[in-house]
PyMOL commands that place a pseudoatom at each C-alpha (Angstrom):
pseudoatom trace, name=CA, resn=MET, resi=1, chain=A, elem=C, hetatm=0, pos=[88.497, 87.235, -6.405]
pseudoatom trace, name=CA, resn=ALA, resi=2, chain=A, elem=C, hetatm=0, pos=[86.207, 85.759, -3.746]
pseudoatom trace, name=CA, resn=GLU, resi=3, chain=A, elem=C, hetatm=0, pos=[89.138, 84.837, -1.512]
pseudoatom trace, name=CA, resn=TYR, resi=4, chain=A, elem=C, hetatm=0, pos=[90.473, 88.380, -1.492]
pseudoatom trace, name=CA, resn=LEU, resi=5, chain=A, elem=C, hetatm=0, pos=[87.053, 89.995, -1.100]
pseudoatom trace, name=CA, resn=LEU, resi=6, chain=A, elem=C, hetatm=0, pos=[86.308, 87.806, 1.925]
pseudoatom trace, name=CA, resn=LYS, resi=7, chain=A, elem=C, hetatm=0, pos=[89.718, 88.474, 3.450]
pseudoatom trace, name=CA, resn=ALA, resi=8, chain=A, elem=C, hetatm=0, pos=[89.133, 92.212, 3.003]
pseudoatom trace, name=CA, resn=ALA, resi=9, chain=A, elem=C, hetatm=0, pos=[85.643, 91.999, 4.547]
pseudoatom trace, name=CA, resn=LEU, resi=10, chain=A, elem=C, hetatm=0, pos=[87.049, 90.164, 7.568]
pseudoatom trace, name=CA, resn=GLN, resi=11, chain=A, elem=C, hetatm=0, pos=[89.966, 92.590, 7.830]
pseudoatom trace, name=CA, resn=LYS, resi=12, chain=A, elem=C, hetatm=0, pos=[87.552, 95.516, 7.836]
pseudoatom trace, name=CA, resn=ILE, resi=13, chain=A, elem=C, hetatm=0, pos=[85.981, 94.246, 11.072]
pseudoatom trace, name=CA, resn=ASN, resi=14, chain=A, elem=C, hetatm=0, pos=[89.267, 93.045, 12.588]
pseudoatom trace, name=CA, resn=LEU, resi=15, chain=A, elem=C, hetatm=0, pos=[88.469, 89.345, 12.252]
pseudoatom trace, name=CA, resn=ALA, resi=16, chain=A, elem=C, hetatm=0, pos=[90.960, 88.348, 9.562]
pseudoatom trace, name=CA, resn=ASP, resi=17, chain=A, elem=C, hetatm=0, pos=[93.111, 86.499, 12.094]
pseudoatom trace, name=CA, resn=ASN, resi=18, chain=A, elem=C, hetatm=0, pos=[90.132, 84.392, 13.214]
pseudoatom trace, name=CA, resn=PHE, resi=19, chain=A, elem=C, hetatm=0, pos=[89.647, 82.664, 9.869]
pseudoatom trace, name=CA, resn=ARG, resi=20, chain=A, elem=C, hetatm=0, pos=[91.820, 80.954, 7.275]
pseudoatom trace, name=CA, resn=VAL, resi=21, chain=A, elem=C, hetatm=0, pos=[90.526, 81.832, 3.818]
pseudoatom trace, name=CA, resn=CYS, resi=22, chain=A, elem=C, hetatm=0, pos=[91.754, 80.271, 0.603]
pseudoatom trace, name=CA, resn=SER, resi=23, chain=A, elem=C, hetatm=0, pos=[90.370, 79.509, -2.811]
pseudoatom trace, name=CA, resn=ALA, resi=24, chain=A, elem=C, hetatm=0, pos=[90.535, 76.415, -4.951]
pseudoatom trace, name=CA, resn=GLY, resi=25, chain=A, elem=C, hetatm=0, pos=[88.964, 75.437, -8.215]
pseudoatom trace, name=CA, resn=ILE, resi=26, chain=A, elem=C, hetatm=0, pos=[87.433, 72.182, -9.305]
pseudoatom trace, name=CA, resn=MET, resi=27, chain=A, elem=C, hetatm=0, pos=[89.087, 72.576, -12.711]
pseudoatom trace, name=CA, resn=ALA, resi=28, chain=A, elem=C, hetatm=0, pos=[91.924, 74.899, -11.723]
pseudoatom trace, name=CA, resn=VAL, resi=29, chain=A, elem=C, hetatm=0, pos=[95.359, 74.677, -13.235]
pseudoatom trace, name=CA, resn=GLU, resi=30, chain=A, elem=C, hetatm=0, pos=[97.833, 74.410, -10.368]
pseudoatom trace, name=CA, resn=ASN, resi=31, chain=A, elem=C, hetatm=0, pos=[99.993, 77.486, -9.728]
pseudoatom trace, name=CA, resn=ALA, resi=32, chain=A, elem=C, hetatm=0, pos=[98.471, 79.663, -12.448]
pseudoatom trace, name=CA, resn=ARG, resi=33, chain=A, elem=C, hetatm=0, pos=[98.489, 83.382, -11.747]
pseudoatom trace, name=CA, resn=ALA, resi=34, chain=A, elem=C, hetatm=0, pos=[95.356, 85.476, -11.604]
pseudoatom trace, name=CA, resn=SER, resi=35, chain=A, elem=C, hetatm=0, pos=[94.142, 86.712, -14.975]
pseudoatom trace, name=CA, resn=ASP, resi=36, chain=A, elem=C, hetatm=0, pos=[95.020, 90.234, -16.016]
pseudoatom trace, name=CA, resn=LEU, resi=37, chain=A, elem=C, hetatm=0, pos=[91.314, 91.116, -16.077]
pseudoatom trace, name=CA, resn=ALA, resi=38, chain=A, elem=C, hetatm=0, pos=[90.775, 89.846, -12.526]
pseudoatom trace, name=CA, resn=ILE, resi=39, chain=A, elem=C, hetatm=0, pos=[93.802, 91.829, -11.360]
pseudoatom trace, name=CA, resn=ARG, resi=40, chain=A, elem=C, hetatm=0, pos=[92.456, 94.997, -13.016]
pseudoatom trace, name=CA, resn=VAL, resi=41, chain=A, elem=C, hetatm=0, pos=[88.963, 94.587, -11.567]
pseudoatom trace, name=CA, resn=MET, resi=42, chain=A, elem=C, hetatm=0, pos=[90.256, 93.925, -8.072]
pseudoatom trace, name=CA, resn=GLU, resi=43, chain=A, elem=C, hetatm=0, pos=[92.333, 97.109, -8.261]
pseudoatom trace, name=CA, resn=ASP, resi=44, chain=A, elem=C, hetatm=0, pos=[88.959, 98.938, -8.281]
pseudoatom trace, name=CA, resn=PHE, resi=45, chain=A, elem=C, hetatm=0, pos=[88.462, 97.477, -4.789]
pseudoatom trace, name=CA, resn=ASN, resi=46, chain=A, elem=C, hetatm=0, pos=[92.005, 98.500, -3.814]
pseudoatom trace, name=CA, resn=LEU, resi=47, chain=A, elem=C, hetatm=0, pos=[93.001, 94.845, -3.624]
pseudoatom trace, name=CA, resn=ASP, resi=48, chain=A, elem=C, hetatm=0, pos=[96.195, 93.495, -5.142]
pseudoatom trace, name=CA, resn=ILE, resi=49, chain=A, elem=C, hetatm=0, pos=[95.808, 89.909, -6.311]
pseudoatom trace, name=CA, resn=SER, resi=50, chain=A, elem=C, hetatm=0, pos=[98.802, 89.948, -8.636]
pseudoatom trace, name=CA, resn=GLY, resi=51, chain=A, elem=C, hetatm=0, pos=[100.630, 87.450, -6.419]
pseudoatom trace, name=CA, resn=HIS, resi=52, chain=A, elem=C, hetatm=0, pos=[97.757, 84.958, -6.351]
pseudoatom trace, name=CA, resn=VAL, resi=53, chain=A, elem=C, hetatm=0, pos=[98.387, 81.438, -7.618]
pseudoatom trace, name=CA, resn=SER, resi=54, chain=A, elem=C, hetatm=0, pos=[95.640, 78.904, -8.179]
pseudoatom trace, name=CA, resn=GLN, resi=55, chain=A, elem=C, hetatm=0, pos=[95.201, 75.523, -6.607]
pseudoatom trace, name=CA, resn=ARG, resi=56, chain=A, elem=C, hetatm=0, pos=[92.925, 72.609, -7.329]
pseudoatom trace, name=CA, resn=ALA, resi=57, chain=A, elem=C, hetatm=0, pos=[90.361, 71.453, -4.804]
pseudoatom trace, name=CA, resn=THR, resi=58, chain=A, elem=C, hetatm=0, pos=[91.557, 68.220, -3.191]
pseudoatom trace, name=CA, resn=GLN, resi=59, chain=A, elem=C, hetatm=0, pos=[90.037, 65.930, -0.588]
pseudoatom trace, name=CA, resn=GLU, resi=60, chain=A, elem=C, hetatm=0, pos=[92.705, 67.036, 1.896]
pseudoatom trace, name=CA, resn=LEU, resi=61, chain=A, elem=C, hetatm=0, pos=[92.037, 70.739, 1.340]
pseudoatom trace, name=CA, resn=LEU, resi=62, chain=A, elem=C, hetatm=0, pos=[88.260, 70.262, 1.507]
pseudoatom trace, name=CA, resn=ASP, resi=63, chain=A, elem=C, hetatm=0, pos=[88.545, 68.140, 4.668]
pseudoatom trace, name=CA, resn=SER, resi=64, chain=A, elem=C, hetatm=0, pos=[90.522, 70.920, 6.352]
pseudoatom trace, name=CA, resn=ALA, resi=65, chain=A, elem=C, hetatm=0, pos=[87.761, 73.468, 5.640]
pseudoatom trace, name=CA, resn=ASP, resi=66, chain=A, elem=C, hetatm=0, pos=[85.006, 74.239, 8.117]
pseudoatom trace, name=CA, resn=VAL, resi=67, chain=A, elem=C, hetatm=0, pos=[82.941, 75.911, 5.395]
pseudoatom trace, name=CA, resn=ILE, resi=68, chain=A, elem=C, hetatm=0, pos=[83.125, 75.813, 1.614]
pseudoatom trace, name=CA, resn=PHE, resi=69, chain=A, elem=C, hetatm=0, pos=[81.556, 78.442, -0.633]
pseudoatom trace, name=CA, resn=CYS, resi=70, chain=A, elem=C, hetatm=0, pos=[80.896, 77.723, -4.299]
pseudoatom trace, name=CA, resn=LEU, resi=71, chain=A, elem=C, hetatm=0, pos=[80.085, 80.245, -6.984]
pseudoatom trace, name=CA, resn=ALA, resi=72, chain=A, elem=C, hetatm=0, pos=[77.488, 78.087, -8.704]
pseudoatom trace, name=CA, resn=GLU, resi=73, chain=A, elem=C, hetatm=0, pos=[75.242, 75.101, -8.069]
pseudoatom trace, name=CA, resn=ASN, resi=74, chain=A, elem=C, hetatm=0, pos=[77.099, 72.982, -10.631]
pseudoatom trace, name=CA, resn=HIS, resi=75, chain=A, elem=C, hetatm=0, pos=[80.313, 73.528, -8.629]
pseudoatom trace, name=CA, resn=ARG, resi=76, chain=A, elem=C, hetatm=0, pos=[78.590, 72.437, -5.424]
pseudoatom trace, name=CA, resn=THR, resi=77, chain=A, elem=C, hetatm=0, pos=[77.045, 69.419, -7.170]
pseudoatom trace, name=CA, resn=PHE, resi=78, chain=A, elem=C, hetatm=0, pos=[80.486, 68.405, -8.436]
pseudoatom trace, name=CA, resn=LEU, resi=79, chain=A, elem=C, hetatm=0, pos=[81.984, 68.641, -4.940]
pseudoatom trace, name=CA, resn=LEU, resi=80, chain=A, elem=C, hetatm=0, pos=[79.129, 66.723, -3.334]
pseudoatom trace, name=CA, resn=SER, resi=81, chain=A, elem=C, hetatm=0, pos=[79.364, 64.005, -5.979]
pseudoatom trace, name=CA, resn=ASN, resi=82, chain=A, elem=C, hetatm=0, pos=[83.141, 63.618, -5.968]
pseudoatom trace, name=CA, resn=TYR, resi=83, chain=A, elem=C, hetatm=0, pos=[84.310, 64.285, -2.425]
pseudoatom trace, name=CA, resn=LYS, resi=84, chain=A, elem=C, hetatm=0, pos=[83.346, 62.879, 0.946]
pseudoatom trace, name=CA, resn=LYS, resi=85, chain=A, elem=C, hetatm=0, pos=[81.700, 64.704, 3.834]
pseudoatom trace, name=CA, resn=MET, resi=86, chain=A, elem=C, hetatm=0, pos=[80.838, 67.921, 2.011]
pseudoatom trace, name=CA, resn=SER, resi=87, chain=A, elem=C, hetatm=0, pos=[77.049, 68.130, 2.372]
pseudoatom trace, name=CA, resn=LYS, resi=88, chain=A, elem=C, hetatm=0, pos=[76.854, 69.973, 5.707]
pseudoatom trace, name=CA, resn=LYS, resi=89, chain=A, elem=C, hetatm=0, pos=[79.544, 72.527, 4.970]
pseudoatom trace, name=CA, resn=CYS, resi=90, chain=A, elem=C, hetatm=0, pos=[79.079, 73.393, 1.301]
pseudoatom trace, name=CA, resn=PHE, resi=91, chain=A, elem=C, hetatm=0, pos=[77.159, 76.570, 0.416]
pseudoatom trace, name=CA, resn=LEU, resi=92, chain=A, elem=C, hetatm=0, pos=[76.764, 78.984, -2.466]
pseudoatom trace, name=CA, resn=VAL, resi=93, chain=A, elem=C, hetatm=0, pos=[78.370, 82.418, -2.167]
pseudoatom trace, name=CA, resn=ARG, resi=94, chain=A, elem=C, hetatm=0, pos=[74.924, 83.977, -2.641]
pseudoatom trace, name=CA, resn=GLU, resi=95, chain=A, elem=C, hetatm=0, pos=[73.123, 81.359, -0.517]
pseudoatom trace, name=CA, resn=PHE, resi=96, chain=A, elem=C, hetatm=0, pos=[72.100, 83.830, 2.170]
pseudoatom trace, name=CA, resn=LEU, resi=97, chain=A, elem=C, hetatm=0, pos=[70.915, 86.599, -0.153]
pseudoatom trace, name=CA, resn=ASN, resi=98, chain=A, elem=C, hetatm=0, pos=[67.323, 87.085, -1.180]
pseudoatom trace, name=CA, resn=VAL, resi=99, chain=A, elem=C, hetatm=0, pos=[68.022, 86.821, -4.900]
pseudoatom trace, name=CA, resn=LYS, resi=100, chain=A, elem=C, hetatm=0, pos=[66.326, 84.651, -7.491]
pseudoatom trace, name=CA, resn=ASP, resi=101, chain=A, elem=C, hetatm=0, pos=[69.485, 83.418, -9.213]
pseudoatom trace, name=CA, resn=LYS, resi=102, chain=A, elem=C, hetatm=0, pos=[72.087, 82.381, -6.675]
pseudoatom trace, name=CA, resn=ASP, resi=103, chain=A, elem=C, hetatm=0, pos=[74.637, 81.240, -9.274]
pseudoatom trace, name=CA, resn=ILE, resi=104, chain=A, elem=C, hetatm=0, pos=[77.615, 83.392, -10.205]
pseudoatom trace, name=CA, resn=PHE, resi=105, chain=A, elem=C, hetatm=0, pos=[79.048, 82.457, -13.577]
pseudoatom trace, name=CA, resn=ASP, resi=106, chain=A, elem=C, hetatm=0, pos=[82.753, 81.962, -14.144]
pseudoatom trace, name=CA, resn=PRO, resi=107, chain=A, elem=C, hetatm=0, pos=[84.094, 84.933, -16.121]
pseudoatom trace, name=CA, resn=PHE, resi=108, chain=A, elem=C, hetatm=0, pos=[86.959, 82.892, -17.579]
pseudoatom trace, name=CA, resn=PHE, resi=109, chain=A, elem=C, hetatm=0, pos=[87.184, 83.723, -21.311]
pseudoatom trace, name=CA, resn=GLY, resi=110, chain=A, elem=C, hetatm=0, pos=[85.000, 86.775, -20.634]
pseudoatom trace, name=CA, resn=ASN, resi=111, chain=A, elem=C, hetatm=0, pos=[85.724, 90.475, -20.987]
pseudoatom trace, name=CA, resn=ILE, resi=112, chain=A, elem=C, hetatm=0, pos=[86.380, 93.159, -18.372]
pseudoatom trace, name=CA, resn=ASP, resi=113, chain=A, elem=C, hetatm=0, pos=[82.652, 93.798, -17.913]
pseudoatom trace, name=CA, resn=ASP, resi=114, chain=A, elem=C, hetatm=0, pos=[82.079, 90.101, -17.157]
pseudoatom trace, name=CA, resn=TYR, resi=115, chain=A, elem=C, hetatm=0, pos=[84.785, 90.232, -14.500]
pseudoatom trace, name=CA, resn=ARG, resi=116, chain=A, elem=C, hetatm=0, pos=[83.302, 93.418, -13.015]
pseudoatom trace, name=CA, resn=ARG, resi=117, chain=A, elem=C, hetatm=0, pos=[79.841, 91.842, -12.852]
pseudoatom trace, name=CA, resn=VAL, resi=118, chain=A, elem=C, hetatm=0, pos=[81.180, 88.724, -11.146]
pseudoatom trace, name=CA, resn=CYS, resi=119, chain=A, elem=C, hetatm=0, pos=[83.259, 90.751, -8.727]
pseudoatom trace, name=CA, resn=ASN, resi=120, chain=A, elem=C, hetatm=0, pos=[80.218, 92.866, -7.832]
pseudoatom trace, name=CA, resn=ASP, resi=121, chain=A, elem=C, hetatm=0, pos=[78.062, 89.753, -7.411]
pseudoatom trace, name=CA, resn=ILE, resi=122, chain=A, elem=C, hetatm=0, pos=[80.627, 88.229, -5.064]
pseudoatom trace, name=CA, resn=SER, resi=123, chain=A, elem=C, hetatm=0, pos=[81.143, 91.488, -3.209]
pseudoatom trace, name=CA, resn=SER, resi=124, chain=A, elem=C, hetatm=0, pos=[77.397, 91.880, -2.634]
pseudoatom trace, name=CA, resn=ALA, resi=125, chain=A, elem=C, hetatm=0, pos=[77.394, 88.599, -0.704]
pseudoatom trace, name=CA, resn=MET, resi=126, chain=A, elem=C, hetatm=0, pos=[80.275, 89.374, 1.647]
pseudoatom trace, name=CA, resn=ASP, resi=127, chain=A, elem=C, hetatm=0, pos=[78.202, 90.844, 4.497]
pseudoatom trace, name=CA, resn=SER, resi=128, chain=A, elem=C, hetatm=0, pos=[75.932, 87.801, 4.578]
pseudoatom trace, name=CA, resn=ILE, resi=129, chain=A, elem=C, hetatm=0, pos=[78.909, 85.425, 4.461]
pseudoatom trace, name=CA, resn=VAL, resi=130, chain=A, elem=C, hetatm=0, pos=[80.681, 87.265, 7.268]
pseudoatom trace, name=CA, resn=LYS, resi=131, chain=A, elem=C, hetatm=0, pos=[77.528, 87.130, 9.422]
pseudoatom trace, name=CA, resn=PHE, resi=132, chain=A, elem=C, hetatm=0, pos=[77.233, 83.409, 8.714]
pseudoatom trace, name=CA, resn=LEU, resi=133, chain=A, elem=C, hetatm=0, pos=[80.883, 82.792, 9.589]
pseudoatom trace, name=CA, resn=ILE, resi=134, chain=A, elem=C, hetatm=0, pos=[80.665, 84.779, 12.809]
pseudoatom trace, name=CA, resn=SER, resi=135, chain=A, elem=C, hetatm=0, pos=[77.484, 83.027, 13.958]
pseudoatom trace, name=CA, resn=ASN, resi=136, chain=A, elem=C, hetatm=0, pos=[78.973, 79.597, 13.243]
pseudoatom trace, name=CA, resn=HIS, resi=137, chain=A, elem=C, hetatm=0, pos=[82.376, 80.460, 14.669]
pseudoatom trace, name=CA, resn=GLU, resi=138, chain=A, elem=C, hetatm=0, pos=[80.830, 81.420, 18.006]
pseudoatom trace, name=CA, resn=ASN, resi=139, chain=A, elem=C, hetatm=0, pos=[78.956, 78.085, 18.310]
for i in range(1, 139): cmd.bond("trace and resi %d" % i, "trace and resi %d" % (i + 1))
show_as sticks, trace
zoom trace
């Protein structure tokens, strides 16, 4: 969901072509399709993710990234512990928001309301992420 929300946020300000955005999971099953609940929730944002297929985070993929956003601190800790050269480019999705709990839980095995909550949490961070990307892209 985060990948498509960020792509949409960048598209909205005509910057989608300036950034390559993709998602990968630390425990993802390769080539799995998006869950039916994620597809339904994203339809509320007028985004079609029905063609999405998952990929696992790899050293090669992470090395190719300028910035990495994690949903939760345990995801970031895993990346920092298991992959090289991540510390300066690894952030939480809600890192730049003034919120007490910056973690976004994984809705996997959850219900439609869990997916909606996660989608809203991710969506609420998009403006701050876009500002961060723009300020770092210009430097």
